[in-house]
N, C-alpha and C positions, 0 to 999 in steps of 0.2 A: 325519569331522572336524566340529568344532562349526559351521563356517560352512555346512555342508550338512545339518545336523540338521533334521528336520521339527518341526512345532509339538508333536506328541505327545512327542517325545524331549525337547524343551526343557522341557515341563511336568513330565515325569518327573524331569528333572535338577533343576528348581527345588524340587520336593517333597522329593527326597532331600537337597538342600542345606539346606532349612528344617528338616527333621527332624534332621539332624546338628547344625545350629546350636542348636536347642532342647535337644538332648541335652547338648552341651558346656556351654551356659549353665546348665542345670539342675544338672549335675555341679558346676559352680563354686559355685553357691549352696548346694548341700547339703554342700559341703566345710567350711563354717565356720558358727559360730553368728551370729545376728543381734544387733546392738547397737542400743540406742536412739539416736536422732539427737542429735548433740552440736553445739554452736555451733562454727563453723569459725574458728580463730584465723588472723589474717593472718600469712603466712610470706613470706620473701624469695623472689624468683623463682628457679627451678631448684633449690629445696629441697623435699623431701617434707615435708608437715605431719605432726605427731606422731599423727594419727588414722589414718594409712595411706592417705589419699586422695592421688592424684597428679593426677587430672584435675579435681578440684573446686577447686583452688587458683587464685588470681588470676594472670593473665599480663599482664605489661607489654609493650606493642608500640610500634613506632616508625613506624606507618603514616603519620603526619603529620610525620615527621622530628623528633619529640620524644617522650619517654617518656609513655605514657598507659596506663591500664587498658584492657584489651580491650573491656570493656563501655561505655567512654566514647568510643570511636572510631566516628564515624558513617560507617563504611566496611564493606563486606562483606569480612571478613577471617577466616581461620582461622589460628590460631597454636599452636605447640607449644613447650613448654619443653624444656630438655635432658633432664630426667628423663622426660618423656613420650615423647620420641624413643627413649630407651633402653628403657623398658618395652614399647614397641611393637615393638622389635627393628629400628628403621629404621637401616640402615647405609649406604644408598645414597641419593643425592639424588633418585632417582626414586620412592623408597618412600612419599613423601607422598601419592601417588595413592590409597593404600589407604583413608585415613580423611579425605580432603578432598573434600567435595561439589563437583562440577563441574570437578575437576582431572584431566587425563590427561597421560601422558607416552608419547611414541612415538618411533620412529626406525628408520631402515634399519639393517641389519646386526646386529640383536639387541641394540641399545643402544649401539653404537659411536658413532652420530651421533644426538643426542637433542634433542628440542624439547618444550616444555611447551604444553599446550592448556588454557585456562580458559574455561568456558562455551561450549565448541565453537570458540573462537577460537584458532587455532594455524596452524602451517605445517609441512608434512611434506616440504618440499624438502630433499634431503640435500646440496645444493651448499654448500660450506663458506664461500662468500662472502655468504650470506644471513644477515640478522638476523631473529630471530623476533618476532612481535607480542606475545609474552609475555616480558618482560624478566627476566633473572636477575641478582641482585645478591648479593655476598658482602661483608659489612661496608661496605655503602653504595657499593661499587665495581661498576660495570656489567661483566658478562661477556658479550661479544658473540658468541663462537665456539661453534658447535654441536659441534665436535670435542672440547671439554673441558667441556661443560655437564653431563655425568654423572660424578659423582665420589663418593668415599667420604666419609661424614659422620664427622668425628671432632672431639672437643672443641668441640661446638656448644652455645651457650647458648640459642639460640632459632631457630625457623624460622617465617616468616610467608608466607601466600599471600593476596595482595590481588586481589580480583576487579574487573573493569571497567576502563575507561580510567584510567590514572594519569598523565595528561599535565601536571599542574600541578607537583608536587614532584619526581617521578621522571622520567617523560616519555619516556625513550628507547624509542621504538617500542612503548610499552606500551598499545596499543589494547585488548589482551585482559586485561591485568593484569600482575602481577609476582610472582616468588618471591624472597624475601630470607632469606639465612642469616646469622646473627650468631654469630661465634665467641666462645669464652670469653676474656675479656681478662685481663691480669695483675692480680693482687691483691697487696697488701702483706702478707697473711697467707700463710705457707708452707703448701703443700699440693699434692696430686697424686693420681694414681690409675693403676692398670694394669687393663686390661679385655681379657679373652681370650674369644673365641668359636670353637668347633669344631663341625663338622657333617659330614654325609655328603658323599661325592664329594670328599673331601680339603679341605673348606672350613676355612680357618684365618684368623682375623682378630685382630690384636693392636693395641690402641690404648692410648696412655699420654700423660700430661701431668704436668708438674711446674712449680711457679712460686712466687714469693714476692718479698719486698722485698730489694733489693740495698743500699739505703740508705733514709734517711728520705723521699727524694723520687723514688727510682727503683725500679721493680718490673719483673720479667721473667717470661715463661712460655714453655716449650718443649713442644711436643706433636708426636706422630708417629702414623702409621697404616701398618700392613702387612697386606695381605690377598692370599690366593691360594686356588686350588682346582685340581682335576685336570681340569676341563673338564666342562661339564654336558651337552654333546652328544658322545656316544661315536662316534668316527669309526673304522670298521672297516678303512679302507685308508690311514689317515694320522693326523696328530695330532688330538686331540680339539679341538672348537670350544667357544666360549663359555667360554674359560679366563680366569681372573682372576689377575693378578700385578701388584699395585699397591703403590706406596710413596709416602708424602708426609710432609713435615716442615714445621712452622710455628714460627717464633720471633717473639716480640713483646717490645717494651720500652716501658714506660710511664714517662714523666718528668713530674713535677709540680713544676717549679722554684719556683712560687709558687701562692698560693691561687686566682689567676685565670687560670692557664695550664696546659694539659694537652697533652702531645705523645705520640702513640701511633705507634710504628713497627712495621711488620709485614713479614716476609719469608716466603714459602711456596714450596716447590719440590715437584713431584710427578712421578712417572714411572709409565707404564703400559707393560708389556711382555708382554701376554697376547694374548687374542683374545676380547673381549667379543662379537664378531660371529659369526654362524653361522646358517644357514638349514636348516630341515627340508624334506624333499622331499614335495611334495603333488601329487596328481593330481585333476583335475576329474572330475566324474561322466561326462563324455562322452569321456574318454580312458582306455584300458586301460593304455597305456604313454606315456612321453613320446616326442618325435620321434626319440630315439636307442635306443628299446627298453627303457629303464630302468623298473623297477617298484619299489614299496615292499614288499619281500618280507615283512618282519615286522610292518608296520603300527605300529611304535613310533616316534613323532616324535622321541624322544631318542636314537635310533640313526641315524647318517647314513653315507653313503659319498661323501665329497668328495675328489676327486683333487687339489685345490688347498688348501694349508694357509692358512687365514685368519689374519690378524695385525693388531695395532694397537700401534704404538710411539709413545707420546706423551711429550713433555717440556714441562712448564709451569712458568714462573717468574712469581710475582706479588709485586710490591713495592708497599707503600702507606704513606702517612703521613697521620694525622688530627690536626689541630691545632685546639684549642678555646680561645678567648680570651674571658674574661668582661670586657666593657667597662663594666659597671655599668649595669644596665637593658637591656642587649642582649648577645647572644652571637654571636661570629663563628666560623664553622666552615670549615675548609679540608680537603678530601679529595683527595689526590693519589694516582694509581694508575698503575702500569706493568705490562704483561703481555707476556711473550714465549712463544709457543706454537709447537712443532714437532710435526707429526703425520704418520705414515705408516700407511696403512690398506689392507688387501686382503681380498677375499672371493671365495669360490666362488659367483659370481652365478647359476649354473645349478643349484646345489644337488644335483648328481648326480656319478657317477663318470666322466662323459664330459668330455673336455677341450673344452668348448664355449664358455664365456664366463666369463672371470675379470676382475675389476675391481679396480683399485688407485687410490688418490689420495694426493697429498701436499699438506700445508698448512703454511705458515709465516706466522704473524701476529705483529705487534708492535702494541701498543695503549697509548695514553696518554690519561688523562682527568684533568681538574681541575674541581672544584666549589668554589665559594665561596658561602656563604649567611650571612645575618644574620637572627637571630631576636630579636624583641622583643615585649613585651606591655604592655598597660595595664590599667586597671580593667575594661574591657569588650571588649578585643580581644587577639588573638594573631596576629602577623604574621610571615611569612617572605618574604624576597626573596633572589634569588641569581643567579649566572651559572654556565654550564657549558660546558666545551670537551672535545671528543673527537676523537682521531685514530686511525684504524685503517689499517695498511698490511698488505696480504695478497698472497701469491703462492700460486697454486694450480695443481695439475697432476692430470690423470686419465689413466689408461691402460686400454685395453680389449684383451684378447687371448683366445686360445682357438683351437685348431686347427680345430674344426668350422666356425667362422664367419670367422676371420681368417687361417687358415693359420699360417705362421711369423711373420707380421707382428705388430707391436704398435702400436696406434693411440693417439696421445698428443694431449691438448689442454692448452694452457698458458694461464693467465689471471693477471691482476694487477688489484687494485682498491684504491684509496685513498679513504677516507671521512674527511671533515672536517666537524665539527658545532660550531656556536656556538648558545647558547641563553641567554635571560634569562627568569626566572620569578618569580612571586610569588603568595602566597595570604594572604587575610585572613579570619579568623574573628571575627565581631562579634556581641556579645550585644545583640539588639534589646530583649529583656526578660529577666527572670530565667529564663524558661522557653524562650524562642525565640532561636535564633542563626542568622545568615546567614553562609555560606561562599562566597567568590568567589575565583577564581584563574585565572591564565592563564600560558602559556609561548609565547614567540616563538622559533621554531626555524628554523635555516638549515642545510641539508645540501648538501654538495658531494661528488659521487662521480665518479671517473675510472676507467674500465674498459677493459682491453685483453684481447682473446681471439684466440688463434692455434691453429688445428687443421690443420696442414699435411697430416697423414695422410688426413683426410677430404676434402681438396681444396677447401675454401672459404676465401676470403681473410681476412686479418687484419681484426679489427673494433676500432675505437677509438671510444669514446663517453664522454660526460660528462653529468651531471645537476646542475643548480643549483636547489634547491627551498627556498622560504621559506614557512612556514605557521605556524598557531597552534593551540594546544589550550587547553582551559579547562573550568571547571566553575562552576555556581551551584547552591547547595543550601541548604535550610532544615532545621534540626534543632530538634525540639521535645522538651523534657524536662519533663513534668508533675511528676515526682518522681524520686527517686534510683534507682528500680528500672526505669524505662521511658525509652527513647530512641527517638524516631521520626525518620526523615529521608526527604526526597524531593529529588531533584536531576536536573539536566541536565548532561551532559558531552559535550565534543567531543574525540575522540582522533584522532591522525594517525600514519601510518607512511610514511616516505619511499619513493619509488620506487627502482628498482635495475635490475640486469641479470641475465638468465638465464646460468647456466653449464651448458649443456645436455649431456646424455649423448650425443645424436645431433644431426646438423646441423639447424639451423632457419634460416629466413630472417633477415637482419639486421634487418628491420622488427619482428620479434618478440623480439629480444634485450632491449630495454628494456621495463620495465613501469612504470606510473604510481603515484604515491602514493595511499594509501587514506585515506578519511575516515570516521569513525564517530561518529554521534550516538547517545548512550545516555540512556535515561530509566530511572530507578531509584528504587524506594521500599524502605524497610527498617525493621526494628524490632529493638531489642536489649532484652531484658527479663530481670529477675531475679525469678522467680516466688516464690521463697522463699530461705531462707538457703543451701540446697544445690541449687537448680535454676536454670539459665539456659537461655533459649530465644531464639534469634536467627533471623530470617527476612529474605529479600530477594527482590525480583522486578524484572525488567528487560525492556526492549525495546531491541534494537540495530537501527539503520538505517544500512546501509553505502552509501557511494558509492565506486566503483572498488575494490571488495573485491579483495584480492590472493589469487587462487585458484591452486591447484597441482594438476597431474595428471600421472601416469605411465601410459602405456597398455601394452597387451600386447606391443607391439613395442619397448618401452623408449624411446619418445619421451617426453621430459620437457619441461614448460613451466609457467612461472609467469606468469599473465596477469590482467587485470582483469575483474571482473564486478560484479554487484550482489548484495546479501545482506540478509536480515532474520532476526533471531534473537529468540526469546521464551523466557523461562525464570524459574526460581525455585530458591532453595536454602533448606533448613531445617536447623538444628542444635540439638540438645538435649544439655546436659551436666547430669547430676544426681548429687548426692551425698546420697541420701535417708537413708542410715544410716551410722554410723561405719565407715569403711574401705571402703564400697561406692561404686564409680564406674560410672555408666552413660552412654555416649556414643552418640547416634544422629544420623545425617545423611542427607539426601536431596537429590537434584538432578533437576530436570525441565527439559529443553531441547527446543525445536522450532526447526529451522533450514531456511532456504530460500535457495538460491543460484540467481540467475536472470540473464537477459541473457547467457547463455553463447554464445560465438560458434558459428556453424554450420560454419565451416571454419577450419582453422589452417594456417599456412605451415610445417608440419613435414614432414620427409622420411622415407620408409621407410628404415631403416638398411641394407637389403640392395639394394633396387632404386633407391633415391634418388628414387622417385616420390612425389608428394604423399600424405601419410598423413592420414586424416580420422576415425580412430577415437578421437576425444576426445569428452567429454560435450557434449551440446547441450541446449537447453531449460532445464529446472529440475531441480536436484539438491539433496539434503540434504548437509550438511557431513560430511566424513570425520572419523574419530577422535573421535566424540562419541556417547554413549548417550543416547537419549531419557529414560531413567530410570536413575539409579544410586542405590544404597542402601548405607550403611555403618553399622557399629555396633561397640560394644565393651562388655563387662562385666568388671569387675575387683573382686575382693574381697580385702582384706588384713586379717589378724587376728593377734593375739599368740599365739605358740606356741613351745615349745622354747627359751624364753629370748630370742626375737627376733620376727620377723614373717614370716608365711607369706602369699603372695599367689597367687591363682588367677585366670586371665585367659583370655578368649576374644574374638576380634574377627573381623569378616567384612566382605566387600564383595560386592555383587551388581550386575551391569550388564545392561541390556537389549540387544537386537540392535543392531549397529552395523556400520559398514564402514570400511575402511582407505584408501580412495581416493575421489576425487571421482567418477570414472566407475564405475558399478555393474557388477560382474560376479560370477559365482559364487565365484571364488577369493578375493575381498576382502570377502566378507560373513561376519560372525561372529555366531553365535547367542548368546543370553543365557547367563550363567554366574555362579556364585558361588564365592568362595574363603573358606575358614574356617581360622583359625589358633588355636592354644592354647598357653598358657604357665603354668608353675608355678614360683614362686620363693621363696627364703628370704633374709632380710637379718638380720644381727646387730643386737642391740638398740642398739649405738652407731653403727650404719651404717658400721662399718669394713670390712665385707666382705659380699658377697652372691653367691648362686649361683642359676641358673635352668636349667630344661630346657624345650624347646619343640618344637613340630612346626608347620611351615608347610605350607599346603595340605593340611589334615587329610583331606579327602575325596578327595584325589588327582584333582582336576578337571583335565581337559584343555581348555585354552583358548589362544587366540592373542592376542598383544599387537600383532602387525603381520603383514602379508602383502603380497606383490607378485604380480600376475597376469603370469606369463610364458608363458601358453598360446599366444600367437601366435609366440613366439620359441623356446621350448623344448618346449611341450606340457605344462608343469607349472607349479606355483606355488612360490614361495619363502616358507615359513612361519616365523614366530618365535613359539615357544610360551612361555607362562609356566612357571616352574619347577614340576617335579613335587613330590610330597610328599617332604619331607626333615626329618630330626630333627637337633637340635643342642643344645648346652649352652653356658652363659655363666658366667664367674666374674669378679668385680670386687673390687679391693682399693683402698680409699681411705686416704690418709695425709695 
């Protein structure tokens, strides 16, 4: 396994990967003639320019809650247009990891419970009542739940990843940053498309949208997505795991009754009735078998023997209304959102054919949010002020069963949590001179949380607790623009994330159920440069200083705890986008991060789940953060050229990650060696862009790597591993009308 490979093996793997990358890129370059560099015409967002470039085009982002060119935003942000997402083959919200420096996606159960990590800031607690420090937004509406944060991407106009605390304009727990997806909105011009992807292991994905004007002032758009496969983990004694069976539909109506009023109504419903979750069986070097005599007979991580059929049944309803009113010199925006999410989830937690430990959980969440903001500007300033309200009501249950540990019993824990948030915020950008601008902003946030926990089967009494927390976040930043091609910035930010309550897997003392809010002081400098007509280079560097950092750990006996510590992070990101010749796109990215989590407690009031004696096998002293590579590299090369009456494109992309770990406490089972993944794609598009086809291979070198792992050696004698997809071939066809 990768986590136990020695340095020589890692070096050999890296050399093999680099060699295959060079071969694929060279093949792409040799497949087409080279054109002289041409001036790049400005094109609308989400449209491919007529010279074949996809990544060289300008992208408009809303990082500051208003539309700006990516190179004019003094924030470390990576953004993708809808066309870029499509040619990269991104169909899942977690796919952004591949080409976004500093971004990671992790989660228990093989992706069933997902959280984002930016610059090493994340939270891998799988409890459904927790909110992550990296906030997820869809059309400016906050998505609080980790049970529905991984979803199919369909009919997407743009995706943005903002690094660093976003406590001024967005703010909801965004100490680490945020991920924002913007869907395609209705247009008064009739049009649509049908997109079909098929691949190995029964992969089928259908995406479609149609829309246009219903009258001179009303337009509508309807889009849907359907995806399924046969299961990527072949179970020889039961149903396959990591099965996908998803459906989602979205309807939008845009009304513009007057020149100064716009009303956008959106309704989206989605169902998941598959099993995105599933673990491969792993043995540490010191165990020949697990505690029940099980071995991995064939050594294939994609073949399993699970006696319990994993499942995930999710239903999610999302309703929103966005109203924009031009007041003449100012714009008032209202964003109202309601979500109702029901989720049932189950996994074979021992990853073996033994009836040892099976885990299920149920989640019911209703969420309502309301944002009001006013934007206005003068000759030298751009100002935003607003107010925000959020209410989340959640009911949660977990069940643990398995004959080896629990006999015929089923141990159930019930919890409920209500979160109410009020906030006011404002941000001012003021031009001190023609070249120098000052940005200041702040948000005053008040959180109230009421939590109830009952676990009768484990024999500890009901817990009732509440938190009332008022705090502030803010930023002060200087931007210097000596000319149109260079933007330099340096700033200080304060981010906050409210405290909360543990929803533990095993009993813990009542004193350890609450955890305090965390505070982050961020120092950041950055540069955005346009080196020539076809070359952009952006860089940023940061220092994070945490107080009461919210750390999470799960030990080998399955004790779980979210607690407070201290932390310091240092790092930098670099991104290069080049269009040096007509039709040629080159994208390179790099992330460097060093983390240190300190002031870890020497004892914890956790209990051994079998003996109920105090358990003390949690980390102590100083540790590095989980779910972060010290070094990660990504890149893409794409060449498009006219041929056969249309356009042919050849593309290859890669990602490489250094050694990292999946848990705060270091053990052999949660260490992953460095690895690289290489993809390749060849496509053809008609001259009028009415249709296109493509064939592709993902994980060309068939690299074996894990995206997550749990150390179960104290409980089962094995580890539960989540592997990235093995090499698979596919094809795509798209028809536009």
